[in-house]
Every structure is written in C-alpha cells, then in structure tokens.
MISEZA-458837 format. One line per 8 residues: number of its first residue (from 1); for each residue x, y, z of C-alpha. Coordinates in nm, 4 decimals, always signed. Each point is the difference from the previous one (the first is absolute). Layout:
<nodes>
NUM	X Y Z | ...
</nodes>
This chain:
<nodes>
1	+9.5184 -17.4074 +5.0237 | -0.2489 +0.0059 -0.2883 | -0.2160 +0.3099 -0.0147 | -0.3779 -0.0213 +0.0050 | -0.1567 +0.1890 -0.2880 | -0.3373 +0.1645 +0.0549 | -0.2330 +0.0694 -0.2915 | -0.1951 +0.3223 -0.0467
9	-0.3241 +0.0999 -0.1667 | +0.2048 +0.0917 -0.3074 | +0.0832 -0.3042 -0.2114 | +0.3720 -0.0418 -0.0380 | +0.0874 +0.2241 +0.2979 | +0.1242 -0.1632 +0.3191 | +0.2255 +0.0740 +0.2938 | +0.1752 -0.1483 +0.3000
17	+0.0571 +0.1530 +0.3440 | +0.3376 +0.0756 +0.1538 | +0.0321 -0.2086 +0.3197 | +0.1119 +0.2908 +0.2195 | +0.0240 +0.3282 -0.1964 | -0.2948 +0.2365 +0.0352 | -0.1490 +0.2593 -0.2334 | -0.2334 +0.2139 +0.2055
25	-0.1990 -0.2204 +0.2360 | +0.0144 -0.3028 -0.2321 | +0.2822 -0.2240 -0.1024 | +0.1812 +0.1114 -0.3141 | -0.1246 -0.1704 -0.3162 | +0.1962 -0.0946 -0.3134 | -0.2063 +0.0192 -0.3214 | +0.0436 -0.2134 -0.3105
33	-0.1890 -0.0540 -0.3259 | -0.0689 -0.2966 -0.2293 | -0.1273 +0.0094 -0.3571 | +0.0257 -0.1722 -0.3397 | +0.2074 +0.1221 -0.2925 | +0.0179 -0.1977 -0.3254 | -0.1180 -0.3132 +0.1826 | +0.2602 +0.0301 +0.2737
41	-0.0636 +0.0831 +0.3638 | +0.1950 +0.2987 +0.1231 | +0.0515 +0.0737 +0.3689 | +0.1634 +0.3209 +0.1133 | +0.0414 +0.1710 +0.3340 | -0.1212 +0.3573 +0.0466 | +0.1306 +0.1053 +0.3392 | -0.0839 +0.0540 +0.3668
49	-0.2919 +0.2068 +0.1168 | +0.2522 +0.2092 +0.1940 | +0.1860 +0.0851 -0.3259 | -0.0896 +0.2821 -0.2370 | -0.1182 -0.0364 -0.3574 | +0.2651 +0.1875 -0.2053 | -0.2781 +0.1326 -0.2243 | -0.2004 +0.1981 +0.2551
57	+0.2261 -0.0298 +0.3082 | -0.2815 -0.1580 +0.2051 | -0.0139 -0.3331 +0.1874 | -0.1036 -0.3139 -0.1794 | -0.3575 -0.1213 +0.0563 | -0.2026 -0.2876 -0.1376 | -0.1880 +0.2433 -0.2255 | +0.3174 +0.1530 -0.1427
65	+0.1443 -0.3468 -0.0697 | -0.3231 -0.0960 -0.1785 | +0.0315 +0.3035 -0.2276 | +0.3581 -0.0972 -0.0927 | -0.1126 -0.3558 -0.0755 | -0.2841 +0.1258 -0.2224 | +0.2400 +0.2179 -0.2011 | +0.2413 -0.2907 -0.0534
73	-0.2816 -0.2317 -0.1098 | -0.1262 +0.2514 -0.2541 | +0.3513 +0.0458 -0.1388 | +0.0489 -0.3798 -0.0175 | -0.3194 -0.0286 -0.2067 | +0.1035 +0.2844 -0.2280 | -0.2854 +0.2199 +0.1184 | +0.2330 +0.2686 +0.1326
81	+0.3476 +0.1266 -0.0831 | +0.2671 -0.0446 +0.2614 | +0.1933 -0.2735 +0.1826 | -0.1721 -0.3322 +0.0541 | +0.2222 -0.1083 +0.2866 | +0.0684 +0.1674 +0.3286 | +0.3766 -0.0393 -0.0518 | -0.0273 +0.1927 -0.3268
89	-0.2134 +0.2649 +0.1687 | +0.2570 +0.0389 +0.2748 | +0.2869 +0.0188 -0.2501 | -0.1800 +0.2771 -0.1878 | -0.0694 +0.1835 +0.3250 | +0.3648 -0.0330 +0.1081 | +0.1226 +0.1279 -0.3375 | -0.2385 +0.2933 +0.0212
97	+0.1217 +0.0764 +0.3495 | +0.3613 -0.0213 -0.1135 | -0.0643 +0.2416 -0.2869 | -0.1827 +0.2390 +0.2293 | +0.2916 -0.0027 +0.2440 | +0.2485 +0.0496 -0.2841 | -0.2037 +0.2905 -0.1373 | -0.0249 +0.1514 +0.3475
105	+0.3772 -0.0297 +0.0399 | +0.0492 +0.1541 -0.3431 | -0.2249 +0.2892 +0.0923 | +0.1941 +0.0438 +0.3217 | +0.3290 +0.0151 -0.1886 | -0.1507 +0.2220 -0.2675 | -0.1013 +0.2473 +0.2693 | +0.3627 +0.0403 +0.1108
113	+0.1492 +0.3251 -0.1221 | +0.2833 +0.0119 -0.2531 | +0.2171 +0.1474 +0.2744 | -0.0724 -0.2896 +0.2366 | +0.0810 -0.2647 -0.2598 | +0.3125 +0.1865 -0.1138 | +0.1327 +0.0458 +0.3542 | -0.1061 -0.3284 +0.1608
121	+0.0324 -0.2495 -0.2855 | +0.1741 +0.1203 -0.3172 | +0.2842 +0.2250 +0.1131 | +0.1549 -0.2258 +0.2695 | +0.0471 -0.2726 -0.2618 | +0.1228 +0.2498 -0.2614 | +0.2729 +0.1107 +0.2422 | +0.1167 -0.3592 +0.0335
129	-0.0005 -0.0867 -0.3710 | +0.1031 +0.3234 -0.1728 | +0.3154 +0.2067 -0.0027 | +0.0224 +0.2875 +0.2425 | -0.0195 +0.2526 -0.2810 | -0.3134 -0.1667 -0.1423 | -0.1994 -0.0103 +0.3242 | +0.1119 +0.3501 +0.0989
137	-0.1301 +0.1270 -0.3339 | -0.3309 -0.1831 +0.0462 | -0.0364 +0.1351 +0.3522 | +0.0624 +0.3530 -0.1224 | -0.2475 -0.0294 -0.2876 | -0.2621 -0.1350 +0.2389 | +0.0386 +0.2756 +0.2574 | +0.0265 +0.2894 -0.2457
145	-0.2465 -0.0921 -0.2737 | -0.2015 -0.3168 +0.0640 | -0.1077 +0.0341 +0.3628 | -0.1452 +0.3540 -0.0324 | -0.2416 -0.1181 -0.2717 | -0.0895 -0.3634 +0.0769 | +0.1642 -0.0768 +0.3345 | -0.3283 -0.0036 +0.1954
153	-0.2068 -0.1724 -0.2697 | -0.0742 -0.3749 +0.0047 | +0.1216 -0.1866 -0.3082 | -0.3538 -0.0553 -0.1267 | -0.0657 +0.3751 -0.0115 | +0.3150 +0.0993 -0.1886 | -0.0824 +0.0838 -0.3618 | +0.1932 +0.1217 -0.3057
161	-0.1055 +0.3596 +0.0752 | +0.2026 -0.0121 +0.3218 | +0.3056 -0.1172 -0.1914 | -0.0479 +0.2763 -0.2564 | +0.0100 +0.2441 +0.2908 | +0.3327 -0.1477 +0.1153 | +0.1345 +0.0349 -0.3559 | -0.1124 +0.3635 -0.0198
169	+0.1430 +0.0911 +0.3403 | +0.3385 -0.1438 -0.0952 | -0.0009 +0.1603 -0.3452 | -0.0927 +0.3404 +0.1475 | +0.2960 -0.0359 +0.2369 | +0.2327 -0.0588 -0.2949 | +0.0542 -0.3694 +0.0615 | +0.1212 -0.1995 -0.2999
177	-0.2204 -0.2523 -0.1823 | +0.2324 -0.2677 +0.1355 | -0.0731 +0.1042 +0.3604 | -0.3745 +0.0007 -0.0687 | +0.0247 -0.3467 -0.1554 | +0.1972 -0.1180 +0.3051 | -0.2735 +0.1241 +0.2371 | -0.2680 -0.1829 -0.1988
185	+0.2224 -0.3075 +0.0018 | +0.0069 +0.0066 +0.3811 | -0.3804 +0.0038 +0.0049 | -0.0158 -0.2868 -0.2486 | +0.2526 -0.2016 +0.1981 | -0.2078 +0.0385 +0.3155 | -0.3121 -0.1280 -0.1761 | +0.1964 -0.2938 -0.1454
193	+0.1432 -0.0700 +0.3449 | -0.3444 -0.0163 +0.1603 | -0.1142 -0.2365 -0.2737 | +0.3023 -0.2278 +0.0362 | -0.0503 -0.0441 +0.3751 | -0.3773 -0.0373 -0.0288 | -0.0975 +0.3339 +0.1536 | -0.1770 +0.1622 -0.2943
201	-0.0953 -0.1204 -0.3480 | -0.1723 +0.2869 -0.1791 | +0.1432 +0.1793 -0.3024 | +0.2767 +0.2512 +0.0522 | -0.1090 +0.3500 -0.1143 | +0.3481 +0.0699 -0.1407 | -0.0946 -0.2217 -0.2972 | -0.2511 +0.2663 -0.1072
209	+0.2459 +0.2897 +0.0188 | +0.2426 +0.1069 -0.2715 | +0.3549 -0.0352 +0.1286 | +0.2263 +0.2942 -0.0908 | +0.2843 -0.1112 -0.2210 | +0.3350 +0.1650 -0.0498 | +0.2920 -0.1160 -0.2071 | +0.2667 +0.0133 +0.2704
217	+0.2386 -0.2370 -0.1725 | +0.3597 +0.1161 +0.0110 | +0.1232 +0.1550 -0.3242 | +0.3401 +0.1319 +0.1027 | +0.2909 -0.2390 +0.0097 | +0.3662 +0.0658 +0.0682 | +0.2746 +0.0231 -0.2558 | +0.3077 -0.2104 +0.0676
225	+0.1883 +0.3149 +0.1038 | -0.2774 +0.1033 +0.2416 | -0.0100 -0.3499 +0.1474 | +0.3751 +0.0032 +0.0653 | -0.0246 +0.3453 +0.1594 | -0.2843 -0.1145 +0.2264 | +0.1756 -0.3208 +0.1078 | +0.3196 +0.1883 +0.0817
233	-0.1914 +0.2503 +0.2115 | -0.1827 -0.2780 +0.1815 | +0.3269 -0.1824 +0.0691 | +0.1365 +0.3090 +0.1755 | -0.3080 +0.0596 +0.2166 | -0.1322 -0.3526 +0.0634 | +0.1766 -0.3158 -0.1244 | -0.3010 -0.2216 +0.0807
241	-0.2281 +0.2339 -0.1965 | +0.2485 -0.0161 -0.2881 | -0.0067 -0.3792 +0.0045 | -0.3801 -0.0158 +0.0022 | -0.0218 +0.2549 -0.2834 | +0.2567 -0.1927 -0.2039 | -0.2044 -0.3187 +0.0396 | -0.3203 +0.1695 -0.1132
249	+0.1719 +0.1756 -0.2910 | +0.1887 -0.3054 -0.1301 | -0.2596 -0.2702 +0.0745 | -0.3334 +0.1812 -0.0225 | -0.1166 -0.0782 +0.3539 | -0.2842 +0.1849 +0.1684 | +0.0828 +0.1754 +0.3278 | -0.1960 -0.2568 +0.2032
257	+0.1805 -0.2843 -0.1760 | +0.3364 +0.1522 +0.0915 | -0.1036 +0.0502 +0.3629 | -0.1252 -0.3603 +0.0326 | +0.3049 -0.1766 -0.1456 | +0.1650 -0.2608 +0.2204 | +0.3311 -0.1721 -0.0567 | -0.1904 -0.3212 -0.0643
265	-0.1318 +0.1688 -0.3176 | +0.3477 +0.0870 -0.1287 | +0.2128 -0.2316 -0.2163 | +0.3132 +0.1982 -0.0774 | +0.1692 -0.2926 -0.1768 | -0.2893 -0.0359 -0.2473 | -0.0607 +0.3745 -0.0076 | -0.3705 -0.0364 +0.0793
273	-0.2383 +0.1533 +0.2539 | -0.3266 -0.1675 +0.0970 | -0.2775 +0.2573 +0.0377 | -0.2373 -0.1474 +0.2551 | -0.3628 +0.1146 +0.0458 | +0.0196 +0.3063 -0.2269 | -0.2741 +0.2576 -0.0488 | -0.1947 -0.1999 -0.2603
281	+0.0549 -0.3342 +0.1751 | +0.2098 -0.1553 -0.2794 | +0.3368 -0.1155 +0.1314 | +0.2815 +0.0582 -0.2486 | +0.3772 +0.0173 -0.0383 | +0.2098 +0.3124 -0.0539 | +0.3531 -0.0171 -0.1357 | +0.3106 +0.1818 +0.1177
289	+0.2371 +0.2244 -0.1876 | +0.3665 -0.0245 +0.0978 | -0.0373 +0.3189 +0.2039 | -0.2854 -0.1570 +0.1963 | +0.1976 -0.3219 +0.0509 | +0.2929 +0.1928 +0.1461 | -0.2273 +0.2078 +0.2215 | -0.1824 -0.3054 +0.1405
297	+0.3267 -0.1903 +0.0496 | +0.1365 +0.2870 +0.2083 | -0.3194 +0.0218 +0.2048 | -0.0101 -0.3743 +0.0585 | +0.3548 +0.0037 +0.1307 | -0.1126 +0.2114 +0.2966 | -0.3656 -0.1067 +0.0258 | -0.1546 +0.0087 +0.3460
305	-0.3644 -0.0594 -0.0913 | -0.2128 -0.2354 -0.2076 | -0.1225 +0.3093 -0.1835 | +0.2302 +0.1292 -0.2719 | -0.0902 +0.3599 +0.0903 | -0.1106 +0.0126 +0.3652 | -0.0936 +0.3228 +0.1732 | +0.2158 +0.1352 +0.2815
313	-0.1945 -0.2039 +0.2545 | +0.0223 -0.3141 -0.2134 | -0.3570 -0.0142 -0.1313 | -0.1407 +0.0426 -0.3498 | +0.0114 +0.3505 -0.1482 | -0.3522 +0.1131 -0.0859 | +0.0633 +0.3030 -0.2223 | +0.2675 +0.1691 -0.2092
321	+0.2205 +0.2374 +0.1973 | -0.0668 +0.3731 -0.0303 | +0.3752 +0.0322 -0.0503 | -0.0575 -0.1211 -0.3563 | -0.2442 +0.2852 -0.0683 | +0.2370 +0.2561 +0.1527 | +0.2883 -0.1139 -0.2184 | -0.2176 +0.0102 -0.3113
329	-0.0960 +0.3581 +0.0865 | +0.3633 +0.0959 +0.0642 | +0.0946 -0.1367 -0.3414 | -0.2716 +0.2130 -0.1585 | -0.1676 -0.2903 -0.1794 | -0.3481 +0.1330 +0.0846 | +0.0704 +0.3706 -0.0284 | -0.2878 +0.1850 -0.1648
337	-0.2024 -0.3205 -0.0516 | -0.3633 +0.0083 +0.1173 | -0.1382 -0.3103 -0.1751 | +0.0451 -0.2827 +0.2510 | +0.0426 -0.2496 -0.2848 | +0.3153 +0.1838 -0.1068 | +0.1569 +0.0122 +0.3454 | +0.2793 -0.2315 +0.1061
345	-0.1082 -0.2159 +0.2934 | +0.1048 -0.3405 +0.1250 | -0.2262 -0.1789 -0.2506 | +0.1863 +0.1825 -0.2782 | +0.2841 -0.2492 +0.0538 | -0.2167 -0.2973 -0.1024 | -0.1516 +0.2062 -0.2820 | +0.3506 +0.0865 -0.1218
353	+0.0971 -0.3693 +0.0017 | -0.2922 -0.0830 -0.2315 | +0.0553 +0.3077 -0.2196 | +0.3659 -0.0835 -0.0584 | -0.0922 -0.3546 -0.0992 | -0.2607 +0.1273 -0.2461 | +0.2443 +0.2489 -0.1499 | +0.2477 -0.2835 -0.0556
361	-0.2634 -0.1935 -0.1955 | -0.0813 -0.2659 +0.2596 | -0.3262 -0.1824 -0.0785 | -0.2974 +0.1384 +0.1937 | -0.0959 -0.3479 +0.1201 | +0.3456 -0.0396 +0.1550 | -0.0340 +0.3392 +0.1695 | -0.3440 -0.1046 +0.1270
369	+0.1438 -0.3116 +0.1645 | +0.2939 +0.1874 +0.1535 | -0.2313 +0.2629 +0.1472 | -0.2511 -0.2589 +0.1199 | -0.2950 +0.1641 -0.1779 | -0.3148 -0.2114 -0.0002 | -0.1099 +0.1224 -0.3446 | +0.1926 +0.1037 -0.3100
377	-0.2166 +0.3149 -0.0206 | +0.1868 +0.1316 +0.3048 | +0.3308 -0.0357 -0.1861 | -0.1189 +0.1425 -0.3311 | +0.0527 +0.3510 +0.1397 | +0.3684 -0.0520 -0.0863 | -0.0674 -0.0863 -0.3650 | +0.0529 +0.3592 -0.1151
385	+0.3620 -0.0261 +0.1139 | +0.0554 -0.2741 -0.2565 | -0.0752 +0.2178 -0.3034 | +0.3563 -0.0392 -0.1227 | -0.0281 -0.3768 +0.0271 | -0.3338 +0.0026 -0.1817 | +0.1416 +0.2202 -0.2743 | +0.2940 -0.2366 -0.0358
393	-0.2439 -0.2893 -0.0402 | -0.1771 +0.1788 -0.2883 | +0.3356 +0.0770 -0.1639 | +0.0827 -0.3721 +0.0147 | -0.3329 -0.0696 -0.1702 | +0.0758 +0.2688 -0.2617 | +0.3394 -0.1525 -0.0767 | -0.1643 -0.3381 -0.0450
401	-0.2568 +0.1423 -0.2420 | +0.2691 +0.1823 -0.1998 | +0.2215 -0.3068 -0.0210 | -0.2887 -0.2186 -0.1115 | -0.0947 +0.2544 -0.2702 | +0.3542 +0.0116 -0.1327 | +0.0133 -0.3779 -0.0252 | -0.3262 -0.0110 -0.1894
409	+0.1183 +0.2733 -0.2415 | +0.3148 -0.1948 -0.0844 | -0.1725 -0.3273 -0.0751 | -0.0201 -0.1241 -0.3673 | -0.3407 -0.1366 -0.0952 | -0.0074 -0.2792 -0.2677 | -0.3153 -0.0277 -0.2094 | -0.0904 -0.3088 -0.2026
417	-0.0585 +0.0628 -0.3734
</nodes>
C-alpha cells in the first residue's frame, strides 16, 4: 500500500505515519527530505521519530530534520564544507564511529599488562611453534628478569628506561651479553606478535635500546686425531650419539637438522641428504662421505621409525644428549678452558667440518653452500684457515711474473737502419 506523505512547515521536510506502531501517544513518523543539487532532485530518508540521531543520541523531530536539510543545502551550494548528501554524511559518521571503536579497542589492549599478554596470548603460541628448549628459556627469562621490571606495566607505558633496568639487573648478576640480548629479543618478539595479530601497533621500545653484542662464534675445532678419539668414545657409550655426531662432523649439519632428518630425505645411492626447513629457511643438499653412507645403510637395515634418529619413545629429539658433554669432559678436551668459544660442544662438529674444508683449500663459496649460510660474510670467518692456499696463489703469480721477465730478457730486438 502506497504511503501518504505529509508536508511540514519546513520546505523539503515531510513524513508519513506508521499504520500501527506508536511513538509516545502518537503514531510513529518516518521523516524524509527533498532538495536540489546541481539541478537534480535528491530524496533521502532520515529515520523514524522513535529512532535516535547518532550525532546527539536523541529522537528525531521535525526541527532536527530541518537542521540536517539546511546543512546539506549549504554544502550543495558550496557555502559550507562537508557532505552534500545524507548518504555521504552517514558514511562519514559510520567511518568516524568505526575509528572510535577501533581506538577504544586499541586502548583496551594497550592497557593490558605485559604479563597478561605474555601469559594469555604470546606464550601459549610460542609453546606450540618453538622447540622445548627455546620456550623454556623464554619462560625462564620472563620470570627471572622481565616480569619483575615490566610485568605489571601496560605496553604503552613501557619505555627504554625500563629495558635499561633489565639490562643492568642481568649484568649485575653476571649474565652474559648473549643472555641479555635474548631477554630483549623476547620483549621484541612479543611486541611483533601483538602487531601481527592486530592487538597493538605502537613502536617497540627495544628499537631505542642498544643490544649487547658478544662474539660467541666458535673458534676451536677438532684435529683429525681428536675427532677419531671422540667418535670412538661415543661409539662405546652411545652408538646413536656416535652416528649423529659422525653425520654432523662429516656433512656439516646443525643439531636440529640432524634431529629432524627422515628417511624420505636420505638418498644413499646418490649419496645426498635433503635438508628440509633449516634454520635460515633455505633448503639445501648435504653430501655423504663413505663413512656416513655405511652408517646410514646399517641404520636403514633395522629402521623402525620415519625419523633417522628417533628418541627412545619414537618422537623427535629436541636437544643434544648430555652424554656428549660428559664424554668431552672425560677426554679432557675442555680442561682449563674458560673462554666458551674455545670449548668443544656439539656445534664444534659442524665448525670442524667447515674448518677442515677451509684448511684443504676449498672455495669459501662452496663452504657457504654446504653449510647453508645465507650470506658469504658468515663463511668468511674461515678465510684465515686458507692462508696457505692464498700464499700458494701469490707464488703462482710470482712464477708467472718471473717467467715472463725471462722471456722478455731473451728476446732479440731488430732495429731498422
């Protein structure tokens, strides 16, 4: 049924009555406006008298509708800045409301304490995605050093001075620069996490703090005699530990890469090992020595798991066995050594692999690819082991210069009279 519009004393403002719905003692009225814009008639509905104007949260009246119409007319004539159509006005109001809600939500999140976000949002996901050793370390750093300083502070109130206090507390307790850097990394990761899931978008204060740096790169590598002694000792105490150590020593694999190997990654016939999802994300191939081929062939003959080196309960190993450290101590490799860079640890096996290659004159780029380094600068640390090779290269150049000089001295020059 067609509605019956009723005019008002305000030109361009009209309404029709709802057949049954009441607003107060009168029937509810629906207001609409009509006006000209650029020679075209525009008609737009405003709303029911029982509804609230989003601007002042009060019911619509004829007078309020007339004010809206006057504002739109002025904007249409260029006499006033702002939208010249009600639809534009509503879109602007909705966008403003959306931004206000988003800002309110942001403020709500920003008021959450670091401890609340760490415990309720960040850490549960970290436990799922990180190794046990990694999340245990983060949990320990949080409880011992981070929580006492910033645990009860909301993210928006955490400043660089708070992080400097964490640094000082850890340094006073004798913690290494690496441990301090790790604690700051946990804080940075939490801020990045909140940004990635849309919880918080302000700058992380860690960016304004100097991160302690320490050269903790391994310097000690095994001699061939030491390597044989270690492998023999491992074979006696733990054959599986021997096999993992042999693989790292002869193929340059990281501990995590050894632990994650499956038989699907092994091609004994071709002598290749596919390293899947390594630390830097670049898949690569490693290549077997004959000793590694024999070891893997023997293991495959009695395999009972998809993993090449499963734990006793058949799942992935998550850290190097302490048996390795005990054997190293028994052999006296670390006796009297206090510099951690000079101590023999599991990573020394991979470092030894690269060092032996460098000593034998293997090109640094080749070593880089075998180790899976993302940048050649990471491999250049082995360049000093190639001094003999570099000296040989200069001697080759010297011989060439000498030979060329001798040839020139023996030449007979003919001059035209």
